[in-house]
C-alpha positions in Angstrom: 11.6 173.9 133.1 13.3 177.1 132.2 12.4 180.4 134.1 10.0 182.7 132.5 11.4 186.0 131.7 8.9 189.0 132.0 9.0 191.8 129.6 10.8 194.2 131.8 13.5 191.7 132.5 13.9 191.1 128.8 14.3 194.7 128.3 16.9 195.0 131.0 18.8 192.1 129.6 18.8 193.5 126.1 20.1 197.0 127.6 22.8 195.1 129.4 23.9 193.2 126.3 24.0 196.4 124.3 26.1 198.1 127.1 28.5 195.1 127.0 28.9 195.1 123.1 29.7 198.8 123.1 32.1 198.3 125.9 33.7 195.2 124.3 34.1 196.9 120.9 35.4 200.3 122.2 37.8 198.9 125.0 41.3 200.3 124.8 42.6 196.8 125.8 42.3 193.5 124.0 39.0 191.5 124.9 37.9 188.0 123.5 35.3 185.4 123.9 36.5 181.8 123.4 34.7 178.4 123.6 35.7 175.7 125.8 38.1 174.5 123.2 39.9 177.6 123.1 38.6 178.9 119.8 37.8 182.4 119.4 34.1 183.3 119.2 34.5 187.2 119.4 37.4 189.6 119.5 37.5 193.4 119.6 39.6 195.9 117.5 42.1 196.3 120.3 43.1 192.7 120.2 43.3 192.6 116.4 45.7 195.7 116.7 47.8 194.3 119.5 48.2 190.9 117.7 48.4 192.4 114.2 45.7 190.0 112.9 42.4 190.6 111.4 39.2 189.5 113.0 38.5 186.8 110.6 42.1 185.6 111.1 41.6 185.3 115.0 38.2 183.6 114.8 39.7 180.9 112.7 42.3 179.8 115.3 42.6 178.8 119.0 44.6 180.8 121.7 47.1 178.0 121.6 47.9 178.3 117.9 49.1 182.2 118.5 50.6 181.6 121.7 54.4 181.2 122.0 55.2 177.2 122.3 57.0 178.0 125.8 54.0 179.6 127.3 51.3 177.2 126.1 51.4 174.5 128.8 51.4 177.0 131.7 48.1 178.5 130.4 46.8 175.3 129.6 47.1 173.9 133.0 45.4 177.1 134.5 42.6 176.6 132.0 42.0 172.9 132.9 41.9 173.9 136.5 39.5 176.8 135.8 37.1 174.4 133.7 37.2 171.4 136.2 35.8 173.4 139.1 38.7 175.1 140.4 39.2 178.8 140.6 37.0 180.3 137.9 39.5 182.7 136.7 43.3 183.2 136.4 45.9 185.6 135.5 49.0 184.9 133.5 51.8 186.9 131.7 52.6 185.2 128.4 53.7 185.9 124.8 51.7 186.0 121.8 53.1 185.5 118.2 52.3 187.9 115.4 52.1 186.6 111.9 55.6 187.8 111.2 57.0 185.6 114.2 57.6 188.7 116.4 56.7 188.1 120.2 54.2 190.3 122.0 54.2 190.2 125.9 50.9 190.3 127.5 49.1 190.2 130.7 46.0 188.0 130.4 42.9 188.0 132.9 40.8 185.2 131.9 37.3 184.0 133.5 35.0 181.3 133.0 31.3 182.3 132.2 29.0 179.6 133.4 25.2 179.0 133.3 22.6 179.2 136.2 23.6 175.6 137.1 27.2 176.3 137.1 28.1 174.5 134.0 31.0 176.4 132.0 29.7 178.2 128.8 32.6 180.0 127.6 35.7 182.1 128.7 36.2 186.0 128.5 39.6 187.2 128.4 41.2 190.9 128.8 44.6 191.3 127.2 46.9 194.0 128.3 50.0 194.9 126.3 53.4 194.4 128.3 55.8 194.5 125.5 57.2 198.1 126.3 57.4 197.2 130.1 59.2 194.0 129.2 61.6 195.9 127.1 62.3 198.4 129.8 63.0 195.6 132.2 65.2 193.9 129.8 67.1 197.2 129.4 67.4 197.5 133.0 68.6 194.1 133.6 71.2 194.6 130.7 72.4 197.8 132.4 72.6 196.1 135.8 74.7 193.2 134.4 77.0 195.6 132.7 77.3 197.6 135.8 77.8 194.4 137.8 80.7 193.3 135.4 82.3 196.8 135.7 82.2 196.6 139.5 83.4 192.7 139.6 86.5 194.0 137.5 87.1 197.2 139.3 90.4 197.8 141.2 88.4 199.4 144.1 86.3 197.7 146.6 82.5 198.3 146.0 80.2 198.2 148.9 76.5 199.1 149.3 74.2 199.2 152.4 70.5 199.8 152.9 69.1 202.3 155.2 69.5 200.0 158.1 73.3 200.1 157.6 73.2 196.3 156.4 75.4 195.4 153.5 73.6 194.6 150.3 76.5 194.5 147.7 80.0 193.5 147.9 82.4 193.0 144.9 85.4 190.7 144.4 87.9 193.6 145.3 86.1 194.0 148.6 86.5 190.4 149.4 90.3 190.8 148.7 90.6 194.0 150.6 88.6 193.1 153.7 89.1 189.4 153.8 85.3 188.5 153.9 83.5 186.6 151.2 80.4 188.2 149.6 78.1 185.4 150.9 79.5 186.0 154.4 78.7 189.7 154.8 75.5 190.2 152.9 73.0 191.3 155.6 75.7 192.1 158.1 75.8 195.6 159.6 78.6 197.6 158.0 79.7 199.2 161.2 80.4 195.7 162.8 82.3 194.5 159.8 84.8 197.1 158.5 84.4 200.3 160.4 86.8 200.6 163.5 84.9 201.1 166.9 85.9 204.7 167.4 84.1 205.7 164.2 80.9 203.7 164.4 78.8 206.3 166.4 79.7 208.9 163.8 78.6 206.4 161.0 75.3 205.8 162.8 74.6 209.5 163.4 75.5 210.4 159.8 73.0 207.7 158.4 70.4 209.0 160.6 71.0 212.6 159.7 70.7 211.8 155.9 67.4 209.9 156.4 65.9 212.8 158.4 67.2 215.7 156.4 68.5 214.5 153.2 71.9 215.9 153.8 75.1 214.2 154.2 78.4 216.2 154.5 80.7 213.2 153.6 78.6 212.4 150.3 80.3 212.9 147.1 83.7 213.9 148.9 87.0 211.9 148.8 87.9 210.8 152.1 90.9 209.3 153.9 89.9 207.1 156.9 90.9 204.0 158.6 89.0 200.6 157.9 89.1 197.3 159.6 90.0 193.8 158.1 88.5 190.7 159.0 91.4 189.8 161.3 90.9 193.1 163.3 94.0 194.9 161.4 93.4 198.6 160.7 94.5 199.8 157.5 94.2 203.4 155.6 91.5 203.6 152.8 90.3 206.3 150.5 86.7 206.2 149.7 83.9 208.0 148.1 80.3 207.7 149.2 77.2 208.5 147.3 73.4 207.7 147.8 70.8 206.4 145.1 67.2 206.3 145.4 65.5 202.8 145.5 61.8 203.3 145.2 60.7 205.1 148.4 63.9 204.3 150.0 67.8 204.8 149.6 70.9 202.8 149.0 74.3 204.0 149.9 77.5 203.0 147.7 81.1 203.5 148.3 84.3 203.0 146.4 87.0 202.0 148.6 90.6 202.0 147.8 93.5 200.6 150.0 96.1 203.2 150.3 98.4 201.4 152.5 101.2 201.5 150.2 100.8 205.0 149.5 100.7 206.0 153.1 103.9 203.8 153.6 105.6 205.7 150.7 104.4 209.1 152.1 105.7 208.2 155.6 109.0 206.9 154.3 109.3 210.2 152.2 108.4 212.4 155.1 111.0 210.4 157.2 113.6 211.0 154.6 112.9 214.8 154.4 113.1 215.1 158.1 116.4 213.3 158.1 117.6 215.6 155.1 116.5 218.5 157.0 118.5 217.5 160.2 121.4 216.8 158.2 121.3 220.3 156.6 120.9 222.1 159.7 123.9 220.0 161.1 125.8 220.9 158.1 125.1 224.6 158.4 125.9 224.6 162.1 129.4 222.9 161.3 130.2 225.4 158.5 129.3 228.3 160.9 131.8 226.8 163.4 134.5 226.4 160.8 134.2 229.8 159.2 136.4 231.8 161.7 
């Protein structure tokens, strides 16, 4: 026997239904009611705008018919679980298809509405447009891929570390210069990998100072220092360091150029200049002695 609804309860129910209708129709995000077979029973204007379809068009189809083929089974599995006594709600990122075939990325929150005895009656969905976010993410991925290609083909070693001083990036030229493979160094402390021991305390103090004050005297400057190869051999390098923000944290990047050949050539030139100077002085001294 059904429960008898009193007049005040009936009035409260009507008021609640009226508020729901107003909220449903005026919502800024897409909303829809579907039956258990997935056919739309009610849709709001925001969903019609998002999917570029009229209300009548949506009421004549199921959600599967306007969902991207690659996303249908993932949602269907969640739907079956929700209707068979599992978690009564689920969330999914999926693509709808507009009439012209263009894709619309969305975030869908979907819940089962049941009767007093727990039997599913229909499903209610809230649909948020993710298209712009997905475009931004794709643009970012494209930019990162282009940057990676540039770094991988660069003639300089590229090394990045996190705020703990651990290596987070290492290009092919860094592998050649330092003798460490990328997979071997990711997560290692930079100080214990490529920095000679006499410079390690300065490195740690400089890192701590930047994190505390936001200042780094070596950032953005071209420096000549010594670095350490895997075999323990020291060699001269020219490097430039800069910091980039990563959320609430930082990443420190460096371009490193092996200047061993340049230093060797400079040393040879300096040695020749010294020899030439000595020869010149000897010649002058000889001339002075011969003048009388």
